[in-house]
C-alpha positions, 0 to 999 in steps of 0.5 A, a space after each residue: 499499499 501506498 503511504 496513506 496519509 495520517 489524520 491529524 488528530 485534535 490535541 485533546 482539551 483538559 476538563 480542567 480548561 473547560 471548567 475555568 471558561 464557564 466559570 470565567 464567563 459566568 463571573 464575567 456574567 454576574 458582574 456585567 449584571 450587577 453593575 447594570 442594576 447598580 447603575 439603573 439607580 440612582 447612588 441615594 434617593 432625593 428628598 420629597 421637598 426637592 422633587 415636588 415642585 410648588 404648585 401654582 396658585 390662582 385665583 380666576 375671576 369672572 369675565 369682564 366686559 366693558 365698554 371702551 372709548 371710541 370715536 363714533 360706533 361702540 365697542 366693547 372689551 371681553 377679558 377673562 382674567 386670572 391672578 397668580 397669587 404667592 399663597 393661600 393667605 393671599 388667596 383668601 384675601 383676594 376672594 374676600 375682597 374681590 368685589 372692590 378688585 373687580 371694580 378696580 379692574 373694570 374702572 382700569 379695562 373701560 378707559 382705553 382706546 381699542 386700538 391700544 389693545 392690539 398687539 401682544 406687547 399692548 396686552 402684556 403693558 395691560 398685564 402689568 397695569 391690572 396687576 399695579 392696581 390689583 396689587 395696591 393695598 385695600 386699606 391702611 393697614 392692609 399689606 399689598 394682596 400678593 398677587 404676583 402675574 396676571 394671566 388673560 384667559 379669553 380677550 376679545 376687543 369688538 
């Protein structure tokens, strides 16, 4: 017979080497899972007070409708206003004196020309004037109302 080729047999693998590789892979998997769990949670929980934002407090006035100053034809302004206040005490004071505050707002609004209420800047200026007028103290012994801003819910000039 001619020379027959000999088949090369792979070297025998040691079972110890196979077990060591499995243990190493298992340890890496456990370490990776532990890292993922620890990374997904914050190190220390934030205090509840820091998480909760101060809720705004609003007082909504009933819509106000006034005639505005025009030459010739009759025109009116219809406005819905919400007042943002600093605390519950300010809200209670505003609710208690609502008739007087509405009267102040009506007098302020009725003294307007329709042309002065067209642009966004005009409306922002009017909101500042309402804020100043409604924040004036209601009496000698009373503090200002504590209104921090004025927002319009509706605004129609017709």
